[in-house]
C-alpha positions as CSV (number, residue, x, y, z in Angstrom):
1,M,0.0,0.0,0.0
2,I,3.0,2.4,0.3
3,G,2.9,3.2,-3.4
4,L,-0.8,4.0,-3.3
5,W,-0.5,6.3,-0.4
6,I,2.4,8.2,-2.0
7,L,0.5,8.9,-5.2
8,R,-2.9,9.7,-3.7
9,P,-3.7,13.4,-4.0
10,N,-5.1,13.5,-0.5
11,M,-2.3,11.4,1.1
12,Y,-0.8,14.3,3.0
13,V,-4.1,15.4,4.5
14,V,-5.1,11.9,5.6
15,D,-1.7,10.9,6.9
16,K,-1.4,14.2,8.9
17,K,-4.9,13.6,10.3
18,R,-3.9,10.0,11.3
19,K,-0.9,11.3,13.3
20,Q,-2.9,14.2,14.8
21,I,-5.6,11.9,16.0
22,K,-3.3,9.3,17.4
23,K,-1.4,12.0,19.4
24,K,-4.7,13.4,20.7
25,L,-5.9,10.0,21.9
26,I,-2.7,9.4,23.8
27,D,-2.7,13.0,25.2
28,E,-6.3,12.7,26.4
29,C,-5.7,9.4,28.2
30,E,-4.9,9.6,31.8
31,C,-1.7,7.5,31.3
32,A,-0.4,10.1,28.8
33,S,2.2,7.6,27.7
34,G,0.6,4.9,25.6
35,C,-1.2,2.3,27.8
36,P,-3.0,-0.8,26.4
37,K,-6.2,1.2,26.0
38,C,-4.3,3.9,24.0
39,A,-2.5,1.3,22.0
40,L,-5.9,-0.3,21.0
41,Q,-7.3,3.0,19.9
42,V,-4.2,4.0,18.0
43,S,-4.2,0.7,16.3
44,F,-7.8,1.2,15.2
45,V,-7.0,4.6,13.8
46,D,-4.3,3.0,11.6
47,K,-6.8,0.4,10.4
48,L,-9.3,3.2,9.5
49,A,-6.7,5.1,7.6
50,D,-5.3,2.0,5.8
51,A,-8.8,1.1,4.8
52,N,-9.1,4.5,3.1
53,I,-12.2,5.4,5.0
54,P,-12.6,9.2,4.9
55,A,-11.3,10.8,8.1
56,A,-14.6,12.7,8.5
57,Y,-16.4,9.4,9.3
58,W,-13.8,7.8,11.6
59,F,-15.6,8.6,14.8
60,R,-19.2,9.1,13.7
61,K,-21.5,6.5,15.2
62,L,-24.5,5.0,13.6
63,K,-26.6,5.6,16.7
64,D,-26.0,9.3,16.2
65,F,-27.1,9.2,12.5
66,Y,-30.0,11.7,11.9
67,G,-30.6,11.1,8.2
68,P,-33.4,9.0,6.7
69,P,-34.6,6.4,9.3
70,N,-34.8,3.6,6.7
71,L,-31.1,4.0,5.9
72,K,-30.1,3.8,9.5
73,Q,-32.3,0.8,10.1
74,A,-30.9,-1.0,7.0
75,A,-27.3,-0.3,8.1
76,Q,-28.1,-1.4,11.6
77,R,-29.5,-4.7,10.4
78,Y,-26.5,-5.3,8.2
79,C,-24.1,-4.5,11.0
80,K,-25.9,-6.7,13.5
81,D,-25.4,-9.7,11.3
82,I,-22.1,-8.7,9.7
83,S,-20.5,-12.2,9.9
84,V,-23.6,-13.7,8.3
85,M,-23.5,-11.0,5.6
86,F,-20.0,-12.0,4.8
87,D,-20.8,-15.7,4.8
88,E,-23.7,-15.1,2.4
89,G,-21.8,-12.6,0.2
90,A,-24.7,-10.2,0.8
91,S,-24.3,-6.8,-0.8
92,I,-26.1,-3.5,-0.1
93,C,-26.7,-0.5,-2.3
94,F,-27.7,2.9,-1.0
95,T,-29.4,5.1,-3.6
96,G,-30.8,8.6,-3.7
97,N,-30.2,12.3,-3.3
98,L,-27.0,14.0,-2.2
99,G,-26.5,14.5,1.5
100,T,-28.9,11.8,2.7
101,G,-26.3,9.8,4.6
102,K,-25.3,7.1,2.0
103,T,-21.6,7.5,2.7
104,Y,-22.2,7.8,6.5
105,S,-24.1,4.5,6.4
106,S,-21.5,2.8,4.2
107,C,-18.6,3.8,6.5
108,A,-20.6,2.6,9.5
109,I,-20.8,-0.8,8.0
110,L,-17.1,-0.8,7.1
111,K,-16.1,0.2,10.7
112,T,-18.3,-2.5,12.2
113,A,-16.6,-5.1,9.9
114,L,-13.2,-3.7,10.9
115,M,-14.0,-4.2,14.6
116,K,-15.0,-7.7,13.9
117,G,-11.7,-8.5,12.3
118,F,-12.6,-8.3,8.7
119,D,-10.4,-6.6,6.0
120,V,-12.2,-3.7,4.4
121,Y,-11.6,-1.0,1.9
122,Y,-13.3,2.2,0.7
123,T,-13.0,3.8,-2.7
124,T,-15.0,6.0,-5.1
125,L,-15.8,4.8,-8.6
126,S,-13.6,7.6,-9.9
127,D,-10.6,6.6,-7.9
128,L,-11.3,2.9,-8.7
129,V,-11.1,3.6,-12.4
130,F,-8.1,5.9,-12.0
131,Y,-6.0,3.3,-10.2
132,L,-7.1,0.4,-12.4
133,S,-6.0,2.4,-15.5
134,D,-2.6,3.3,-14.1
135,Y,0.1,1.0,-15.5
136,E,2.2,0.9,-12.3
137,L,-0.6,0.7,-9.8
138,K,-3.4,-1.4,-11.3
139,K,-2.1,-4.8,-10.3
140,E,-1.5,-3.8,-6.7
141,F,-4.8,-1.9,-6.5
142,F,-6.9,-4.7,-8.1
143,S,-5.4,-7.1,-5.6
144,K,-6.4,-4.8,-2.8
145,I,-10.0,-4.3,-3.8
146,T,-10.6,-8.0,-4.6
147,R,-8.8,-9.3,-1.5
148,A,-10.9,-7.1,0.9
149,D,-13.6,-8.9,2.7
150,F,-15.9,-5.9,2.4
151,L,-15.5,-3.3,-0.4
152,C,-17.3,0.0,-0.6
153,V,-17.6,1.8,-3.9
154,D,-19.0,5.2,-3.4
155,E,-20.3,7.8,-5.9
156,V,-21.3,5.2,-8.5
157,D,-23.0,8.0,-10.5
158,S,-24.1,8.6,-14.1
159,R,-22.0,11.7,-14.4
160,H,-18.9,9.4,-14.9
161,F,-20.5,7.9,-17.9
162,S,-22.1,10.8,-19.7
163,D,-19.1,12.5,-21.3
164,S,-18.9,10.2,-24.3
165,E,-19.5,6.6,-25.5
166,Q,-15.8,6.0,-24.8
167,S,-16.1,7.2,-21.3
168,E,-19.2,5.1,-20.7
169,S,-17.4,2.0,-22.1
170,F,-14.3,2.6,-20.1
171,F,-16.0,3.2,-16.7
172,G,-18.5,0.4,-17.4
173,R,-15.9,-2.2,-18.3
174,T,-13.7,-1.4,-15.4
175,F,-16.6,-1.5,-12.9
176,E,-18.0,-4.6,-14.4
177,R,-14.7,-6.4,-13.9
178,V,-14.7,-5.6,-10.2
179,L,-18.4,-6.3,-9.7
180,R,-18.2,-9.6,-11.5
181,Y,-15.2,-10.8,-9.6
182,R,-16.8,-10.0,-6.2
183,M,-20.2,-11.3,-7.0
184,Q,-18.9,-14.6,-8.5
185,N,-16.7,-15.2,-5.4
186,G,-19.4,-14.3,-2.8
187,L,-17.6,-11.2,-1.5
188,P,-19.9,-8.4,-0.2
189,L,-20.1,-5.0,-1.9
190,I,-21.4,-1.8,-0.3
191,L,-22.4,0.6,-3.1
192,A,-23.7,4.2,-3.0
193,T,-25.1,6.1,-5.9
194,N,-26.8,9.5,-6.3
195,N,-29.0,8.0,-8.9
196,A,-32.5,6.7,-8.1
197,N,-31.2,3.2,-8.6
198,L,-27.9,1.5,-9.6
199,E,-29.1,0.7,-13.1
200,E,-29.6,4.3,-14.0
201,A,-25.9,5.0,-13.6
202,F,-25.2,2.7,-16.6
203,G,-26.4,2.5,-20.2
204,G,-26.4,-0.1,-22.9
205,Q,-24.9,-3.4,-22.3
206,F,-23.4,-2.5,-19.0
207,K,-26.8,-1.7,-17.6
208,K,-27.8,-5.4,-18.3
209,V,-24.6,-6.7,-16.7
210,V,-25.3,-4.8,-13.5
211,E,-28.9,-5.9,-13.4
212,S,-28.0,-9.6,-13.9
213,L,-25.1,-9.6,-11.4
214,S,-26.7,-7.7,-8.6
215,H,-30.3,-9.0,-8.9
216,N,-30.0,-11.9,-6.5
217,S,-27.6,-10.8,-3.8
218,T,-27.9,-7.0,-3.5
219,Q,-30.3,-5.2,-1.2
220,V,-31.2,-1.8,-2.6
221,V,-32.0,0.8,0.0
222,P,-33.4,4.2,-1.2
223,A,-32.5,7.3,0.8
224,L,-35.9,8.8,1.5
225,G,-35.5,12.4,2.5
226,P,-33.9,15.8,1.7
227,D,-30.2,16.7,2.2
228,F,-29.9,16.4,5.9
229,R,-26.7,18.4,6.0
230,L,-28.7,21.5,4.9
231,R,-31.4,20.6,7.4
232,K,-28.8,20.5,10.2
233,E,-27.5,23.9,9.2
């Protein structure tokens, strides 16, 4: 993973945040020196960062989620039976408007899986295609996202496919490769899209591929409600 961290545009921000939070955890502990409790917390911060989970969601708890109730309930059910979800290769897709808590819910699932000892990874569709099209990084990155017990692909949106037929084909074929591998090997996917449903993000032959691969094992959860970030403000 060293190569990926060096080349990621946000590497400096995330790595600095990792160090800052680890120091704060130790400073706030009564031991102020790194007791077993601190060590456990610091170790989990490293796992969160290595899993590429956005730093903004590291310490946000699902019980404090104030977005659409159906999203919270679906994520809670999935987290409650996280080991069963893995055994069954059960995937989940959050759909709907911006700011309704799809990323929040997805990261909550990943963090639960991490705490249960699973290997997880978070990426966006844009980053996924970027790394899989890079000659030096694609082999390492494909190994990472196919080896993860739980993979989250965020921002699976039609805007990535609308520029041209070539763009649609490129994004579609790349995503299809990952989707097919994980579905055929019973590995869970957590997906999030701003479209009304996953199929709307794809056109032509790739729409049919997504429909056929995800039909039997993916629970689709629509985000019912307005942008809760605006409501909070």
